[in-house]
N, C-alpha and C positions, 0 to 999 in steps of 0.2 A: 624622699627615697622610699619611705615606708609605703606610700601609695603605689609606687611602681612595683614593689614586691608583692603587695596584695593583689594588684591587677594581674600580674603574671600568674599567681596562684589561682585566681578566678578563671582566667583563660585556660590554664592547664586542666582545671577541674572540669570545665565545660567540654573541652576537647576530649578528655578521657571518657567522660560519661556519654557524650554524644556518639563516640565510636562504639561503645558497648551497646547503646540503644539501637543504633543502625544495624549492627551485626546480629542482634537477637530478635529483630522484628521479622515475622513471616512475610513472605512475598505474596501479595494478594492480587496481583495483576491477572486479569483474565485474558487468555489468548484471543486475538481477533481472527475472524475468518479472513483468509486472503481475498483480495479483490483483484479482478482481472479487467483490463480495459478492452473494449471492443475497438475494431478498426475505425468505427464511426465516431469514437470518442466517448461512448457510454461506459458505465461500470457495471460489472456483473459479479455475483458471488458464487454461483453454481455453474461453472463453464460447461459441464456435461449436458446442461439443458439448452445450450445454444449451438447454432451451426458454427463449425470451425474448419480450418484447413492448415496444413503445414506448408509454409512458403519460405523457401531458402533456409530450411532448418528451424524456422520460428513458428510457433503455434499462434495463429491469429483467430480471434473470435469475432462473430458478427451478431448483430441484434436480431436479424431476421434472415430467412432463407433468400429473400429477395436481394438483400445486400450481398450475400454470398454469390448468388448467380451473376450479379453485375460485376463483382470482383473477378470471378472466373473468366468473364469475357475479355477483360483488359485490366490486369492487376495493378500495374504501375501507376496509371493515372488515378485509379481508385484510391491507392495508398497516398498519393500526392494531394488528394482532395480536389482533383480536377473533375471528378464525376459527381453529379448530384445524387444525393441519398434517395434511393427509390422509396416511393410512398406506399406501394402495395406491399402487404405483409402476408406471408404464408407460413 
């Protein structure tokens, strides 16, 4: 029985001190820049540097103007992946 009592005291001590440690430590996480996905499946960090369009209330980003032009010709097949990614870039 003495071992069980000692074990409970050790657990209580660790639990109490751990809570104090966690509550007093500064948060050091650095905020991450948000990432935006392009319609073509790429990832961009600065969307203002890429062509974009609002389609049915959703802001869509494109890797190149060529992709945007192809999308504007027929949006739904482009979004479904039925249209080949244009190779020319502007």
